[in-house]
SELO-480738 format. One line per field, with one value per atom (N, C-alpha, C, CB): z, y, x; residue in three letters; atom name. Coordinates in Angstrom, 3 decimals, padded with zeros to 6 digits. Glycine has a CB too. Layout:
REM SELO-480738
up	c(Z; ...)
north	c(Y; ...)
east	c(X; ...)
residu	c(ALA; ...)
atome	c(CA; ...)
REM end
This chain:
REM SELO-480738
up	c(014.378; 013.027; 012.006; 012.842; 012.192; 011.262; 011.251; 011.635; 012.430; 012.488; 011.660; 013.942; 011.711; 010.920; 009.432; 011.306; 009.043; 007.633; 007.143; 007.433; 007.919; 007.544; 007.450; 008.561; 008.390; 008.359; 007.129; 009.649; 006.797; 005.615; 004.350; 005.543; 004.269; 003.092; 002.962; 003.159; 004.090; 004.066; 003.546; 005.468; 003.755; 003.323; 001.869; 004.234; 001.245; -000.139; -001.049; -000.370; -002.042; -003.018; -004.344; -003.148; -004.844; -006.091; -007.283; -006.358; -008.249; -009.501; -010.384; -010.197; -010.981; -011.872; -013.110; -012.269; -013.457; -014.626; -015.624; -014.222; -016.908; -017.968; -018.958; -018.682; -019.325; -020.323; -021.684; -020.372; -022.439; -023.789; -024.753; -023.958; -025.804; -026.802; -028.176; -026.436; -029.209; -030.583; -031.332; -031.276; -031.336; -031.912; -033.431; -031.526; -034.068; -035.515; -035.887; -036.058; -034.947; -035.248; -034.374; -035.098; -033.181; -032.204; -031.288; -031.383; -031.129; -030.251; -028.789; -030.567; -027.915; -026.489; -026.130; -025.635; -025.297; -024.963; -024.289; -024.062; -023.564; -022.910; -023.912; -021.812; -025.173; -026.213; -026.896; -027.246; -026.539; -027.137; -026.847; -026.613; -027.687; -027.432; -026.030; -028.503; -025.669; -024.299; -023.746; -024.236; -023.052; -022.629; -021.810; -021.824; -021.977; -021.225; -020.496; -022.156; -019.245; -018.391; -018.306; -016.996; -019.277; -019.220; -020.138; -019.603; -019.886; -020.751; -021.816; -019.936; -023.017; -024.088; -023.684; -025.402; -022.962; -022.451; -021.364; -023.597; -020.537; -019.527; -019.693; -018.102; -019.454; -019.464; -018.011; -020.353; -017.600; -016.272; -016.450; -015.451; -015.695; -015.740; -014.423; -015.999; -014.524; -013.367; -013.469; -013.300; -013.020; -013.217; -014.698; -012.664; -015.270; -016.693; -017.575; -016.932; -016.955; -017.714; -017.856; -017.029; -019.083; -019.371; -019.636; -020.589; -019.035; -019.256; -019.843; -017.927; -020.957; -021.534; -021.311; -023.053; -020.659; -020.432; -021.393; -018.927; -022.460; -023.510; -023.254; -024.915; -023.090; -022.828; -024.004; -022.535; -023.765; -024.849; -026.014; -024.375; -027.168; -028.366; -029.473; -028.795; -030.244; -031.267; -032.563; -030.793; -033.468; -034.792; -034.708; -035.830; -034.076; -033.841; -034.570; -032.291; -035.190; -035.895; -035.007; -037.174; -035.588; -034.828; -034.366; -035.650; -034.864; -034.398; -033.398; -035.585; -033.080; -032.141; -032.773; -031.070; -034.111; -034.850; -035.136; -036.175; -034.962; -035.326; -036.838; -034.815; -037.297; -038.736; -039.083; -039.177; -040.332; -040.874; -040.219; -040.694; -040.015; -039.394; -040.229; -039.250; -039.560; -040.202; -040.859; -041.216; -040.904; -041.562; -040.498; -042.668; -040.060; -038.970; -039.314; -038.640; -040.501; -040.884; -040.867; -042.280; -041.428; -041.481; -040.081; -042.386; -039.220; -037.841; -037.107; -037.084; -037.319; -036.661; -037.139; -036.935; -038.438; -038.969; -038.424; -040.514; -038.338; -037.782; -036.303; -037.954; -035.598; -034.189; -034.070; -033.547; -034.913; -034.913; -035.254; -035.911; -036.225; -036.596; -035.418; -037.805; -034.692; -033.543; -032.452; -032.977; -032.181; -031.178; -031.655; -030.889; -032.939; -033.511; -033.317; -035.007; -033.532; -033.342; -031.900; -033.806; -030.964; -029.545; -029.183; -028.653; -029.659; -029.405; -029.970; -030.020; -031.217; -031.892; -031.159; -033.325; -030.545; -029.838; -028.657; -029.352; -028.220; -027.108; -027.561; -026.016; -028.881; -029.404; -029.353; -028.657; -029.221; -029.109; -030.380; -027.884; -030.500; -031.621; -031.082; -032.673; -032.003; -031.612; -031.053; -032.807; -031.364; -030.804; -029.305; -031.497; -028.780; -027.350; -026.622; -027.121; -027.363; -026.751; -026.105; -027.815; -024.837; -024.130; -023.876; -022.806; -023.960; -023.662; -024.364; -022.141; -024.896; -025.419; -024.822; -026.967; -024.653; -024.320; -025.414; -022.872; -026.099; -027.296; -027.014; -028.499; -027.137; -026.861; -028.185; -025.965; -028.456; -029.678; -029.324; -030.422; -030.091; -029.841; -030.021; -030.772; -031.065; -031.339; -031.650; -032.533; -030.631; -030.784; -031.670; -029.424; -031.634; -032.499; -033.966; -032.156; -034.293; -035.678; -036.165; -035.832; -035.315; -035.792; -035.415; -035.283; -034.559; -034.083; -035.199; -033.027; -036.127; -037.202; -038.031; -038.108; -038.378; -039.133; -038.278; -039.590; -037.008; -036.091; -036.055; -034.680; -035.861; -035.744; -037.055; -035.332; -038.169; -039.483; -039.667; -040.616; -039.375; -039.536; -038.527; -039.390; -037.297; -036.269; -036.683; -034.876; -037.158; -037.601; -038.751; -038.025; -039.717; -040.855; -040.379; -041.865; -039.501; -038.989; -038.232; -038.070; -037.346; -036.569; -037.466; -035.485; -038.502; -039.450; -040.243; -040.411; -040.659; -041.378; -040.544; -041.738; -039.231; -038.325; -037.883; -037.109; -038.173; -037.765; -036.269; -038.262; -035.600; -034.142; -033.727; -033.571; -032.882; -032.311; -031.085; -033.345; -029.912; -029.633; -029.807; -028.219; -029.905; -029.989; -028.609; -030.577; -028.530; -027.216; -026.567; -027.352; -025.257; -024.536; -024.857; -022.968; -024.914; -025.342; -024.786; -026.863; -024.614; -024.227; -025.136; -022.729; -025.590; -026.377; -025.568; -027.696; -025.554; -024.725; -025.547; -023.446; -025.394; -025.973; -024.998; -026.283; -025.515; -024.632; -025.373; -024.062; -024.613; -025.138; -025.071; -024.326; -026.211; -026.265; -026.035; -027.617; -025.850; -025.430; -026.505; -025.005; -027.761; -028.850; -029.610; -029.806; -029.963; -030.617; -031.978; -030.779; -032.651; -033.972; -033.918; -034.775; -032.735; -032.608; -032.559; -031.346; -033.297; -033.359; -032.631; -034.801; -032.391; -031.767; -030.972; -032.835; -029.848; -029.030; -028.435; -027.900; -028.391; -027.895; -026.895; -029.065; -025.762; -024.844; -024.853; -023.395; -024.524; -024.644; -023.566; -026.016; -023.310; -022.408; -023.197; -021.081; -023.210; -023.840; -022.770; -024.998; -022.946; -022.025; -022.827; -020.991; -022.433; -023.095; -022.146; -024.471; -022.476; -021.682; -022.256; -021.649; -021.363; -021.803; -022.647; -020.587; -023.681; -024.554; -023.872; -025.873)
north	c(-001.859; -002.392; -001.267; -003.454; -000.411; 000.692; 001.653; 001.440; 001.874; 002.772; 002.231; 002.975; 000.900; 000.303; 000.415; -001.177; 000.246; 000.361; 001.787; -000.055; 002.754; 004.159; 004.474; 005.100; 003.985; 004.231; 003.573; 003.704; 002.369; 001.680; 002.432; 000.235; 002.913; 003.659; 004.971; 003.933; 005.600; 006.864; 006.666; 007.488; 005.483; 005.249; 004.771; 004.232; 004.494; 004.037; 005.241; 002.989; 005.347; 006.415; 005.784; 007.260; 006.104; 005.484; 005.891; 005.855; 005.010; 005.299; 006.052; 003.993; 007.121; 007.878; 007.045; 009.220; 007.017; 006.271; 007.249; 005.178; 007.014; 007.844; 006.932; 008.699; 007.292; 006.536; 006.700; 007.000; 005.604; 005.617; 005.350; 004.566; 006.132; 005.943; 006.346; 006.759; 005.856; 006.300; 006.150; 005.470; 007.199; 007.151; 007.013; 008.389; 007.164; 006.952; 005.482; 007.483; 004.586; 003.151; 002.408; 002.519; 002.920; 002.142; 003.070; 001.241; 002.807; 003.656; 003.322; 003.494; 004.066; 003.759; 002.786; 005.044; 001.820; 000.773; 001.333; -000.262; 002.432; 003.004; 003.714; 003.981; 003.813; 004.381; 003.327; 005.087; 002.062; 001.009; 001.245; -000.369; 000.635; 000.684; 000.152; -000.140; -000.946; -001.460; -001.196; -003.016; -000.059; 000.348; -000.717; 001.620; -000.761; -001.654; -000.787; -002.712; -001.068; -000.182; -000.623; -000.128; -000.182; -000.405; 000.575; -001.855; 000.798; 001.635; 000.749; 002.391; 001.283; 000.527; 000.179; 001.330; 001.093; 000.861; 001.889; 000.946; 001.578; 002.517; 002.731; 002.007; 003.955; 004.300; 004.521; 005.581; 003.810; 003.964; 004.432; 002.629; 005.418; 005.872; 005.498; 007.418; 004.675; 004.189; 004.758; 002.608; 005.989; 006.670; 006.949; 005.827; 006.443; 006.648; 005.593; 006.643; 004.586; 003.493; 003.725; 002.133; 003.577; 003.678; 002.276; 004.628; 001.946; 000.665; 000.949; -000.167; 000.298; 000.366; -000.970; 000.726; -000.943; -002.138; -002.053; -002.253; -002.859; -002.793; -003.863; -002.972; -003.414; -004.329; -005.268; -003.544; -006.330; -007.226; -006.433; -008.264; -006.615; -005.834; -006.808; -004.908; -006.453; -007.366; -006.605; -008.074; -007.242; -006.693; -005.794; -007.833; -004.636; -003.652; -002.375; -003.390; -001.683; -000.450; 000.772; -000.313; 001.944; 003.184; 003.507; 004.317; 002.760; 002.941; 001.864; 002.933; 000.953; -000.123; -001.333; 000.382; -001.413; -002.511; -003.587; -002.000; -004.846; -005.952; -005.963; -007.316; -006.065; -006.114; -007.446; -004.921; -007.863; -009.109; -010.353; -009.124; -010.323; -011.457; -012.714; -011.172; -013.785; -015.079; -015.245; -015.297; -014.200; -014.262; -014.108; -013.152; -015.238; -015.224; -014.369; -016.646; -014.566; -013.818; -012.309; -014.254; -011.893; -010.463; -009.916; -010.216; -010.705; -010.256; -010.102; -011.252; -011.030; -010.942; -009.696; -012.216; -009.434; -008.250; -006.968; -008.246; -006.905; -005.711; -005.555; -005.800; -006.667; -006.621; -006.050; -008.036; -006.535; -005.993; -004.504; -006.760; -004.091; -002.676; -001.833; -002.498; -002.350; -001.611; -001.460; -002.317; -002.536; -002.456; -001.504; -003.858; -001.575; -000.670; 000.782; -000.970; 001.076; 002.431; 002.893; 002.511; 002.005; 002.358; 002.622; 001.233; 001.775; 001.979; 003.323; 000.830; 003.586; 004.809; 006.062; 004.830; 005.997; 007.172; 007.553; 006.913; 006.632; 006.896; 006.913; 005.848; 006.918; 006.949; 005.610; 007.948; 004.528; 003.186; 002.389; 002.438; 001.257; 000.347; -001.085; 000.512; -002.012; -003.426; -003.854; -004.306; -003.142; -003.478; -003.227; -002.665; -002.489; -002.229; -003.249; -000.836; -004.113; -005.138; -006.202; -005.783; -006.481; -007.529; -008.775; -006.992; -008.641; -009.790; -009.625; -009.944; -010.740; -010.791; -011.989; -010.866; -011.838; -012.960; -012.995; -012.821; -014.148; -014.286; -015.252; -014.775; -014.759; -015.549; -015.939; -014.757; -017.226; -017.735; -018.419; -018.710; -018.138; -018.771; -020.283; -018.192; -020.724; -022.162; -022.450; -022.615; -022.784; -022.955; -024.150; -023.118; -025.208; -026.365; -025.997; -027.519; -025.245; -024.868; -023.778; -024.410; -022.792; -021.563; -021.379; -020.417; -022.241; -021.966; -021.984; -022.977; -022.907; -022.975; -021.689; -024.198; -021.214; -019.959; -018.796; -019.717; -018.783; -017.739; -017.678; -017.984; -018.818; -018.845; -018.428; -020.241; -018.856; -018.466; -016.944; -019.178; -016.354; -014.907; -014.122; -014.531; -014.606; -013.929; -013.944; -014.612; -015.087; -015.188; -014.225; -016.627; -014.181; -013.265; -011.804; -013.470; -011.446; -010.075; -009.710; -009.908; -010.572; -010.285; -010.214; -011.348; -011.056; -010.989; -009.685; -012.190; -009.240; -007.969; -006.815; -007.705; -006.893; -005.838; -006.028; -005.784; -007.177; -007.455; -007.589; -006.383; -008.165; -008.293; -009.349; -008.651; -008.951; -009.856; -009.173; -010.220; -009.660; -010.913; -010.762; -011.391; -011.900; -011.927; -011.697; -013.273; -011.175; -011.005; -012.361; -010.207; -012.381; -013.538; -013.614; -013.431; -014.820; -014.930; -016.186; -014.928; -016.098; -017.239; -017.279; -017.159; -018.473; -018.671; -019.453; -019.398; -018.977; -019.558; -019.671; -018.708; -020.760; -020.847; -020.213; -022.330; -019.362; -018.649; -018.286; -017.387; -018.165; -017.597; -016.086; -018.086; -015.427; -013.988; -013.204; -013.601; -011.899; -011.079; -010.908; -009.728; -011.185; -011.137; -012.459; -009.901; -013.052; -014.368; -014.351; -014.906; -013.208; -013.148; -012.933; -012.042; -012.636; -012.447; -013.800; -011.619; -013.909; -015.152; -015.042; -015.544; -013.812; -013.577; -012.280; -013.521; -012.274; -011.072; -011.134; -010.967; -010.005; -009.983; -008.842; -009.833; -009.147; -008.100; -008.070; -008.340; -006.908; -006.751; -005.833; -006.214; -006.006; -005.125; -004.614; -005.871; -003.299; -002.672; -001.927; -001.706; -001.886; -001.162; -000.430; -002.126; 000.827; 001.600; 002.715; 002.192; 003.315; 004.439; 005.752; 004.436; 006.692; 008.009; 008.648; 008.910; 009.355; 010.022; 011.229; 010.445)
east	c(062.118; 062.150; 061.981; 061.056; 060.975; 060.728; 061.906; 059.438; 062.533; 063.690; 064.850; 064.134; 065.069; 066.158; 065.867; 066.364; 064.604; 064.218; 064.435; 062.744; 064.026; 064.223; 065.709; 063.540; 066.515; 067.957; 068.583; 068.627; 068.152; 068.685; 068.316; 068.161; 067.087; 066.652; 067.420; 065.147; 067.742; 068.470; 069.895; 068.500; 070.473; 071.847; 071.934; 072.503; 070.820; 070.800; 070.617; 069.676; 071.496; 071.348; 070.965; 072.656; 069.783; 069.326; 070.187; 067.874; 070.280; 070.955; 069.972; 071.469; 070.432; 069.565; 069.250; 070.221; 067.988; 067.521; 066.916; 066.484; 067.208; 066.639; 065.929; 067.742; 064.725; 063.969; 064.629; 062.488; 064.724; 065.267; 064.125; 066.411; 064.058; 063.009; 063.525; 061.748; 062.884; 063.137; 061.823; 064.305; 061.049; 059.704; 059.704; 058.944; 060.865; 060.935; 060.784; 062.250; 061.103; 061.015; 060.021; 062.363; 059.757; 059.003; 058.222; 059.939; 056.928; 056.122; 056.392; 054.624; 055.793; 055.863; 054.756; 055.757; 055.053; 054.088; 052.842; 054.734; 052.978; 051.798; 050.885; 052.225; 051.313; 050.458; 049.589; 051.308; 049.738; 048.926; 047.447; 049.361; 046.604; 045.159; 044.875; 044.372; 045.570; 045.553; 046.950; 045.164; 047.132; 048.479; 049.201; 048.397; 050.505; 051.364; 052.385; 052.060; 052.605; 053.394; 054.854; 052.790; 055.668; 057.109; 057.801; 057.468; 059.077; 059.904; 060.527; 061.004; 060.703; 061.374; 062.792; 061.385; 063.435; 064.786; 065.070; 065.854; 066.057; 066.519; 068.018; 066.187; 068.455; 069.876; 070.295; 070.164; 071.333; 071.920; 073.354; 071.856; 073.756; 075.148; 075.805; 075.244; 076.839; 077.579; 078.992; 077.591; 079.165; 080.439; 080.619; 081.620; 081.695; 081.976; 081.317; 083.473; 080.707; 080.089; 078.588; 080.358; 078.107; 076.679; 076.158; 076.401; 075.026; 074.362; 072.988; 074.253; 072.683; 071.340; 070.665; 071.383; 069.516; 068.704; 067.532; 068.218; 067.578; 066.566; 065.514; 067.204; 064.284; 063.171; 062.952; 061.886; 062.196; 061.829; 061.276; 060.811; 061.891; 061.568; 061.207; 062.762; 060.186; 059.691; 059.436; 058.403; 058.728; 058.432; 057.198; 058.209; 057.412; 056.354; 056.763; 056.125; 055.815; 056.167; 055.962; 055.338; 056.140; 056.048; 054.635; 056.569; 053.650; 052.267; 051.850; 051.310; 052.769; 052.475; 051.829; 051.599; 051.885; 051.254; 052.293; 050.615; 051.903; 052.783; 052.948; 052.221; 054.195; 054.463; 055.126; 055.363; 054.960; 055.516; 054.910; 057.029; 053.611; 052.922; 053.160; 051.396; 053.589; 053.805; 055.164; 052.760; 055.998; 057.308; 058.399; 057.441; 058.952; 059.926; 061.141; 060.369; 061.725; 062.927; 062.668; 063.405; 061.549; 061.228; 060.964; 060.003; 060.305; 060.082; 061.416; 059.165; 062.329; 063.631; 064.380; 064.468; 064.382; 065.070; 064.440; 065.028; 063.112; 062.456; 062.818; 060.908; 062.895; 063.294; 064.704; 063.223; 065.620; 066.979; 066.970; 067.863; 066.158; 066.067; 065.572; 065.130; 064.581; 064.056; 065.120; 062.814; 065.851; 066.914; 068.004; 067.506; 068.354; 069.350; 068.927; 069.559; 067.646; 067.134; 067.223; 065.707; 066.903; 067.020; 068.480; 066.442; 069.381; 070.810; 071.268; 071.640; 070.894; 071.333; 070.865; 070.820; 069.687; 069.172; 070.058; 067.749; 070.914; 071.831; 073.290; 071.646; 073.520; 074.877; 075.588; 075.671; 074.835; 075.420; 075.160; 074.847; 075.838; 075.657; 075.602; 076.806; 075.414; 075.415; 076.768; 075.046; 077.831; 079.149; 079.188; 080.251; 078.204; 078.111; 077.231; 077.573; 076.551; 075.690; 076.573; 074.730; 076.310; 077.063; 076.222; 077.586; 074.890; 074.018; 072.689; 073.799; 072.177; 070.818; 070.099; 070.818; 068.812; 067.941; 066.893; 067.291; 066.802; 065.982; 064.839; 066.830; 063.629; 062.430; 061.785; 061.426; 061.707; 061.092; 059.788; 062.040; 058.738; 057.450; 057.547; 056.378; 058.248; 058.396; 059.864; 057.473; 060.622; 062.061; 062.397; 062.716; 061.605; 061.868; 061.724; 060.921; 060.707; 060.451; 061.394; 059.021; 061.698; 062.336; 063.804; 061.584; 064.366; 065.732; 066.774; 066.118; 066.688; 067.681; 067.670; 067.412; 066.479; 066.365; 066.855; 064.897; 066.481; 066.934; 068.458; 066.379; 069.093; 070.545; 071.215; 071.016; 070.641; 071.171; 071.102; 070.387; 069.943; 069.770; 070.606; 068.296; 070.656; 071.470; 072.938; 071.294; 073.426; 074.814; 075.082; 075.141; 074.186; 074.333; 074.368; 073.173; 073.428; 073.352; 074.628; 072.123; 075.092; 076.292; 077.526; 076.490; 077.586; 078.704; 078.670; 078.667; 077.473; 077.340; 077.891; 075.865; 077.702; 078.155; 079.604; 077.257; 080.185; 081.556; 081.715; 082.460; 080.719; 080.790; 081.818; 079.409; 082.742; 083.735; 084.305; 084.865; 084.042; 083.349; 081.841; 083.669; 081.191; 079.727; 079.135; 079.226; 077.917; 077.280; 077.007; 075.963; 077.025; 076.511; 075.018; 076.778; 074.457; 073.062; 072.412; 072.971; 071.113; 070.295; 069.084; 069.872; 068.721; 067.507; 066.494; 067.817; 065.271; 064.222; 062.944; 063.983; 062.223; 060.881; 059.906; 060.483; 059.029; 058.103; 056.831; 058.758; 055.756; 054.521; 054.699; 053.239; 054.609; 054.862; 053.572; 055.486; 053.693; 052.547; 051.482; 053.028; 051.818; 050.844; 050.943; 051.097; 049.830; 049.885; 050.571; 048.495; 050.637; 051.252; 052.770; 050.613; 053.303; 054.749; 055.451; 055.085; 056.551; 057.317; 058.648; 057.556; 059.119; 060.425; 060.376; 061.557; 061.055; 061.219; 062.619; 060.109; 063.304; 064.677; 064.834; 065.689; 065.482; 065.896; 067.421; 065.329; 067.986; 069.427; 069.982; 069.782; 071.268; 072.018; 073.208; 072.473; 073.368; 074.533; 075.314; 074.109; 076.628; 077.501; 078.569; 078.151; 078.828; 079.883; 080.327; 079.385; 081.446; 081.956; 081.440; 083.509; 081.148; 080.711; 081.813; 080.349; 081.389; 082.369; 082.972; 081.720)
residu	c(UNK; UNK; UNK; UNK; UNK; UNK; UNK; UNK; UNK; UNK; UNK; UNK; UNK; UNK; UNK; UNK; UNK; UNK; UNK; UNK; UNK; UNK; UNK; UNK; UNK; UNK; UNK; UNK; UNK; UNK; UNK; UNK; UNK; UNK; UNK; UNK; UNK; UNK; UNK; UNK; UNK; UNK; UNK; UNK; UNK; UNK; UNK; UNK; UNK; UNK; UNK; UNK; UNK; UNK; UNK; UNK; UNK; UNK; UNK; UNK; UNK; UNK; UNK; UNK; UNK; UNK; UNK; UNK; UNK; UNK; UNK; UNK; UNK; UNK; UNK; UNK; UNK; UNK; UNK; UNK; UNK; UNK; UNK; UNK; UNK; UNK; UNK; UNK; UNK; UNK; UNK; UNK; UNK; UNK; UNK; UNK; UNK; UNK; UNK; UNK; UNK; UNK; UNK; UNK; UNK; UNK; UNK; UNK; UNK; UNK; UNK; UNK; UNK; UNK; UNK; UNK; UNK; UNK; UNK; UNK; UNK; UNK; UNK; UNK; UNK; UNK; UNK; UNK; UNK; UNK; UNK; UNK; UNK; UNK; UNK; UNK; UNK; UNK; UNK; UNK; UNK; UNK; UNK; UNK; UNK; UNK; UNK; UNK; UNK; UNK; UNK; UNK; UNK; UNK; UNK; UNK; UNK; UNK; UNK; UNK; UNK; UNK; UNK; UNK; UNK; UNK; UNK; UNK; UNK; UNK; UNK; UNK; UNK; UNK; UNK; UNK; UNK; UNK; UNK; UNK; UNK; UNK; UNK; UNK; UNK; UNK; UNK; UNK; UNK; UNK; UNK; UNK; UNK; UNK; UNK; UNK; UNK; UNK; UNK; UNK; UNK; UNK; UNK; UNK; UNK; UNK; UNK; UNK; UNK; UNK; UNK; UNK; UNK; UNK; UNK; UNK; UNK; UNK; UNK; UNK; UNK; UNK; UNK; UNK; UNK; UNK; UNK; UNK; UNK; UNK; UNK; UNK; UNK; UNK; UNK; UNK; UNK; UNK; UNK; UNK; UNK; UNK; UNK; UNK; UNK; UNK; UNK; UNK; UNK; UNK; UNK; UNK; UNK; UNK; UNK; UNK; UNK; UNK; UNK; UNK; UNK; UNK; UNK; UNK; UNK; UNK; UNK; UNK; UNK; UNK; UNK; UNK; UNK; UNK; UNK; UNK; UNK; UNK; UNK; UNK; UNK; UNK; UNK; UNK; UNK; UNK; UNK; UNK; UNK; UNK; UNK; UNK; UNK; UNK; UNK; UNK; UNK; UNK; UNK; UNK; UNK; UNK; UNK; UNK; UNK; UNK; UNK; UNK; UNK; UNK; UNK; UNK; UNK; UNK; UNK; UNK; UNK; UNK; UNK; UNK; UNK; UNK; UNK; UNK; UNK; UNK; UNK; UNK; UNK; UNK; UNK; UNK; UNK; UNK; UNK; UNK; UNK; UNK; UNK; UNK; UNK; UNK; UNK; UNK; UNK; UNK; UNK; UNK; UNK; UNK; UNK; UNK; UNK; UNK; UNK; UNK; UNK; UNK; UNK; UNK; UNK; UNK; UNK; UNK; UNK; UNK; UNK; UNK; UNK; UNK; UNK; UNK; UNK; UNK; UNK; UNK; UNK; UNK; UNK; UNK; UNK; UNK; UNK; UNK; UNK; UNK; UNK; UNK; UNK; UNK; UNK; UNK; UNK; UNK; UNK; UNK; UNK; UNK; UNK; UNK; UNK; UNK; UNK; UNK; UNK; UNK; UNK; UNK; UNK; UNK; UNK; UNK; UNK; UNK; UNK; UNK; UNK; UNK; UNK; UNK; UNK; UNK; UNK; UNK; UNK; UNK; UNK; UNK; UNK; UNK; UNK; UNK; UNK; UNK; UNK; UNK; UNK; UNK; UNK; UNK; UNK; UNK; UNK; UNK; UNK; UNK; UNK; UNK; UNK; UNK; UNK; UNK; UNK; UNK; UNK; UNK; UNK; UNK; UNK; UNK; UNK; UNK; UNK; UNK; UNK; UNK; UNK; UNK; UNK; UNK; UNK; UNK; UNK; UNK; UNK; UNK; UNK; UNK; UNK; UNK; UNK; UNK; UNK; UNK; UNK; UNK; UNK; UNK; UNK; UNK; UNK; UNK; UNK; UNK; UNK; UNK; UNK; UNK; UNK; UNK; UNK; UNK; UNK; UNK; UNK; UNK; UNK; UNK; UNK; UNK; UNK; UNK; UNK; UNK; UNK; UNK; UNK; UNK; UNK; UNK; UNK; UNK; UNK; UNK; UNK; UNK; UNK; UNK; UNK; UNK; UNK; UNK; UNK; UNK; UNK; UNK; UNK; UNK; UNK; UNK; UNK; UNK; UNK; UNK; UNK; UNK; UNK; UNK; UNK; UNK; UNK; UNK; UNK; UNK; UNK; UNK; UNK; UNK; UNK; UNK; UNK; UNK; UNK; UNK; UNK; UNK; UNK; UNK; UNK; UNK; UNK; UNK; UNK; UNK; UNK; UNK; UNK; UNK; UNK; UNK; UNK; UNK; UNK; UNK; UNK; UNK; UNK; UNK; UNK; UNK; UNK; UNK; UNK; UNK; UNK; UNK; UNK; UNK; UNK; UNK; UNK; UNK; UNK; UNK; UNK; UNK; UNK; UNK; UNK; UNK; UNK; UNK; UNK; UNK; UNK; UNK; UNK; UNK; UNK; UNK; UNK; UNK; UNK; UNK; UNK; UNK; UNK; UNK; UNK; UNK; UNK; UNK)
atome	c(N; CA; C; CB; N; CA; C; CB; N; CA; C; CB; N; CA; C; CB; N; CA; C; CB; N; CA; C; CB; N; CA; C; CB; N; CA; C; CB; N; CA; C; CB; N; CA; C; CB; N; CA; C; CB; N; CA; C; CB; N; CA; C; CB; N; CA; C; CB; N; CA; C; CB; N; CA; C; CB; N; CA; C; CB; N; CA; C; CB; N; CA; C; CB; N; CA; C; CB; N; CA; C; CB; N; CA; C; CB; N; CA; C; CB; N; CA; C; CB; N; CA; C; CB; N; CA; C; CB; N; CA; C; CB; N; CA; C; CB; N; CA; C; CB; N; CA; C; CB; N; CA; C; CB; N; CA; C; CB; N; CA; C; CB; N; CA; C; CB; N; CA; C; CB; N; CA; C; CB; N; CA; C; CB; N; CA; C; CB; N; CA; C; CB; N; CA; C; CB; N; CA; C; CB; N; CA; C; CB; N; CA; C; CB; N; CA; C; CB; N; CA; C; CB; N; CA; C; CB; N; CA; C; CB; N; CA; C; CB; N; CA; C; CB; N; CA; C; CB; N; CA; C; CB; N; CA; C; CB; N; CA; C; CB; N; CA; C; CB; N; CA; C; CB; N; CA; C; CB; N; CA; C; CB; N; CA; C; CB; N; CA; C; CB; N; CA; C; CB; N; CA; C; CB; N; CA; C; CB; N; CA; C; CB; N; CA; C; CB; N; CA; C; CB; N; CA; C; CB; N; CA; C; CB; N; CA; C; CB; N; CA; C; CB; N; CA; C; CB; N; CA; C; CB; N; CA; C; CB; N; CA; C; CB; N; CA; C; CB; N; CA; C; CB; N; CA; C; CB; N; CA; C; CB; N; CA; C; CB; N; CA; C; CB; N; CA; C; CB; N; CA; C; CB; N; CA; C; CB; N; CA; C; CB; N; CA; C; CB; N; CA; C; CB; N; CA; C; CB; N; CA; C; CB; N; CA; C; CB; N; CA; C; CB; N; CA; C; CB; N; CA; C; CB; N; CA; C; CB; N; CA; C; CB; N; CA; C; CB; N; CA; C; CB; N; CA; C; CB; N; CA; C; CB; N; CA; C; CB; N; CA; C; CB; N; CA; C; CB; N; CA; C; CB; N; CA; C; CB; N; CA; C; CB; N; CA; C; CB; N; CA; C; CB; N; CA; C; CB; N; CA; C; CB; N; CA; C; CB; N; CA; C; CB; N; CA; C; CB; N; CA; C; CB; N; CA; C; CB; N; CA; C; CB; N; CA; C; CB; N; CA; C; CB; N; CA; C; CB; N; CA; C; CB; N; CA; C; CB; N; CA; C; CB; N; CA; C; CB; N; CA; C; CB; N; CA; C; CB; N; CA; C; CB; N; CA; C; CB; N; CA; C; CB; N; CA; C; CB; N; CA; C; CB; N; CA; C; CB; N; CA; C; CB; N; CA; C; CB; N; CA; C; CB; N; CA; C; CB; N; CA; C; CB; N; CA; C; CB; N; CA; C; CB; N; CA; C; CB; N; CA; C; CB; N; CA; C; CB; N; CA; C; CB; N; CA; C; CB; N; CA; C; CB; N; CA; C; CB; N; CA; C; CB; N; CA; C; CB; N; CA; C; CB; N; CA; C; CB; N; CA; C; CB; N; CA; C; CB; N; CA; C; CB; N; CA; C; CB; N; CA; C; CB; N; CA; C; CB; N; CA; C; CB; N; CA; C; CB; N; CA; C; CB; N; CA; C; CB; N; CA; C; CB; N; CA; C; CB)
REM end
């Protein structure tokens, strides 16, 4: 059994992963007062295709402080700004986003505003086609957060 496991591991070649960060907009989670162990995003290169896996991102500033407490629209815009900053650090834009997963603390209360702001933001950027997306109600990692978004971007190396 152990020999088969070792042989299987020997035939697997890991994909190189690179941490993505943009300290101008968002701190690293391990810098929190109570550190959290995750990367803001990872860059994977699959031949000529680059994939960015962006972790759940929220209305957090460059010091790790929640901003716009109680203001859903402002939290959503800051979340978009943070994701935009992570994308930009790798030469990508929202036009490279293929999927988002959107976590709302209270989907009944906030979904209409969320959809209105998301539509406005995507129209401002001229996105067509729109990213695939899922909206989920969830308890978020901080009680003051109202929205968190994770994303996947894909593009070809220049």
